[in-house]
C-alpha positions as CSV (number, residue, x, y, z in Angstrom):
1,X,2.0,33.6,14.0
2,X,2.0,30.7,11.6
3,X,-1.2,28.7,11.5
4,X,-1.1,25.2,13.2
5,X,-2.8,23.5,10.2
6,X,-0.8,21.6,7.6
7,X,-0.1,22.9,4.2
8,X,-1.7,19.7,2.5
9,X,-4.1,17.2,3.7
10,X,-2.5,14.2,5.6
11,X,-3.8,11.4,3.6
12,X,-2.7,7.8,3.2
13,X,-1.5,8.5,-0.3
14,X,0.6,11.3,0.7
15,X,2.2,9.1,3.5
16,X,2.9,6.4,0.9
17,X,4.4,8.8,-1.6
18,X,6.8,10.2,1.1
19,X,7.6,6.6,2.3
20,X,8.5,5.6,-1.3
21,X,10.6,8.8,-1.9
22,X,12.6,8.2,1.4
23,X,12.6,4.5,1.9
24,X,11.8,2.9,-1.5
25,X,15.3,1.0,-1.3
26,X,14.6,-0.3,2.1
27,X,13.8,-4.0,2.5
28,X,10.4,-5.3,3.5
29,X,10.5,-8.9,4.9
30,X,7.2,-10.9,5.2
31,X,6.6,-14.6,6.2
32,X,4.2,-16.6,3.9
33,X,1.6,-19.1,5.1
34,X,4.1,-21.9,4.2
35,X,6.6,-20.3,6.6
36,X,9.0,-19.3,3.7
37,X,10.4,-15.6,3.9
38,X,9.7,-13.2,1.1
39,X,11.6,-10.1,0.7
40,X,10.9,-7.0,-1.5
41,X,11.9,-3.2,-1.5
42,X,9.5,-0.8,-0.2
43,X,8.9,0.6,-3.7
44,X,8.0,-2.9,-4.9
45,X,5.2,-3.3,-2.0
46,X,4.0,0.2,-2.9
47,X,3.9,-0.7,-6.8
48,X,2.1,-4.0,-6.1
49,X,-0.5,-2.5,-3.7
50,X,-1.0,0.2,-6.6
51,X,-1.5,-2.3,-9.2
52,X,-3.9,-4.1,-7.0
53,X,-6.0,-1.1,-6.3
54,X,-6.2,-0.5,-10.1
55,X,-7.3,-4.0,-10.8
56,X,-9.9,-3.8,-8.1
57,X,-11.4,-0.6,-9.4
58,X,-11.4,-2.4,-12.9
59,X,-13.5,-4.9,-11.3
60,X,-16.0,-2.4,-9.9
61,X,-14.9,-2.2,-6.4
62,X,-15.9,1.2,-5.0
63,X,-14.4,3.2,-2.1
64,X,-15.9,1.7,1.1
65,X,-16.5,-1.7,-0.4
66,X,-15.3,-4.7,1.6
67,X,-13.1,-7.2,-0.3
68,X,-12.0,-10.6,0.9
69,X,-10.1,-13.5,-0.6
70,X,-12.0,-16.7,-1.9
71,X,-10.8,-19.5,0.2
72,X,-11.4,-22.9,-1.6
73,X,-11.7,-26.0,0.7
């Protein structure tokens, strides 16, 4: 009988890689605060998120740190 465990860990990075491989061409639609609509492919969204992660790491953000936008009033 085959074991009931997975062959690899079910991590967020594995899920994202699979989503990019299967659905990278699909469109993601978002509404911006000014009510305009923004459209990107799933691959573009994943690329932007990856670049943001690299930039945050470069600024010294460690896993588990909390990050929030700066709101200027």
